[in-house]
N, C-alpha and C positions, 0 to 999 in steps of 0.2 A: 445222520449224518444226510445231505442230499442228494439226489440222486448224479449231478453233476461233477458233487466234490469224488462220489464213490467211483462213477467213472474215470477222473482223472486218477484216483489211488489207484486201481487197479491196471489204468494203463503204464503209470508209472513202473508197478510195483513188477509187471509181467519186463518191461525192460530191464529194469533190476536185475530180474531172473535171469535173463538170456544173457547177460553181459556177465553174471555168475557164474553160469554155465558152462562159459565158453573160459574159467578161471578155473575149473573143477580141480586139475591137475596138479593146483598149490595158486598162492596166495599171488597177489598181481601186484607187480613192482609199481607199475604206472595207469591210468586207465587209457586205453588206445581210441583215437579219434577228438583229442582234446586239442584245442586251438593254440596254436605255438605260445601266445601271450600267457593264458592262463596253466600251462606246465611248472611243474616244480625241477628243481635241480635234481641231478642224480645222484647226491645226498642225502635222499629222502627217498620211503618206501610206502606204499597205501597199509596202514596197520587196521582203516576197519571201513566197512563201506555200509552205510545207512541210505534209509528211504525216508524222506520226511512227506507228511500230508497233514497240511492242515488250513491257514488263510494268512494271506498280508491285508495287515491293516494300514489303510488311509483315513488322513481327516481333510477334510476341505479347511484352507489356511491362507490367506494374506499372502502375494507375492513379496519380495523381497524388494521392490521397485513401488510400493506402496500398497494401501487399501483398495486402489480401486481394481485390483487384479486380484482374482482367487485360482488356489490350483488343488488337486489331487495332492497330497505328503505323505510318503511313507513313514509311519510310525514305528511298525515292527511287524514283527512275524508271529506266530504263533500256531507251531507244528508238533504234534508226535512223532519221535525218531523210532522208524523200525527196522530190526534187523532181517535175514535173510528169509529165515523162517516166519514171520508177519509178527513178532513177538516186539511189544512196544518196550523200548531199552532207554527212553528218554525223550528229554524234550528241546525246542527250540525258539530259542525269543531276544526279544532286546538285547542290542548290546553289540554286534550281535552274538548270543550268547546259545549254546549246544552243551545243555547239561545230561547227564546219565543217572539211572535210577540207583546207580552204585554212589551218589555223590561227587565223583570227578566231574569238572569241570571247563571249559572252553570259552575263551572270548577272543573273537578274530577281528582285524581289521581289512577294509577288501585294499588287494594289491594292484586285481587287473579283473577287466571284465569283457563279457563278449556277446554282440547281440545274441547269439546260439540259433539253431535252425528253423525256431518255431517263433516268427514275427509277434503271433497273439500270448507270446509267453515271456515271464522276467528273464534278464537276463544270466547267464553262466556269470559265475565272479570263480576268483581265485584269492583268499581272506588267508592270510600271515597271523599267526596263535601272538597275541600281545599279552596273554596270562592264560594259566592253567593251574586249576585246582585237585584236591584230591589224588588220590592212587590207585585209580580205575580206568575205564576207558577211554578216558580225553587227556589222563596223565601226562602223556609225552605229545603231543597235538601239535606239530609246529605249522603247518599247511592246512586248508581246508579248499577243495574244491565243489561248487557246486553246478552238477552237471543234468543234464536231461530234463531241464525245466518244462511243469506242463501250467497253461493260467497265470492269474497271480497279477496280473497286472492293473496297474490304477484305470479308473474307469474312463470310457472316453469323450465321458459329459464334461463339460466344464462345471462348476461350482461356482457360487457366488456368494453375497456378503450375506443374504438370507440363509447359507446353507454352511454357515461361519463354522466350526468346531465339530459338524457332521462326521463320522464316523462310518466308515463300508470296508467291510470286510469282504475281501474276494480269495476264492477256495486255488488253491495250489498243489503241487508236487515237485520236488525236486531228488535226485541222487545226490549223496555228501561222502564224499572220500576225505578221509584226516588221513594224514599222513606225519609222521615221526622220521627222527634220524636214521638212515642204515647203521647196522649194527658192524 
């Protein structure tokens, strides 16, 4: 792992630990400080809190308006999912999909986004689960929040026809909150 990626991992993990420490008296129902557009209804509660560390994969492609302009397009994330003790409990990849080591899986679709406080980081997201499989960590997930992002933005440099098809991996980290129906 590169030094930059390790710093991102440590920084985000520290913020995750701080949030968890504040919630030590019991399971949190919602995450504090979330923008209104990314909040879930009162019918859901946090069921799982994980920290993602990995890369956002971008590809240089022609824009929709033709072959004269090119831009970096997000192809997929590739990240490990860590619990509050730092153990890898799953992975996050294209779909977007979150898959636990126990075989359970959830696929989501973006419902809302917010730029978040760090202009150099990928946006914060609220996603709705479109499907889930298995009987493990993700089996009852209804919503996912991606918060506290670090890095992961597409390269600031333009790509051109000579770079068409080139892929770049940009380090990122984020906290993921998984919500299930309130019992």
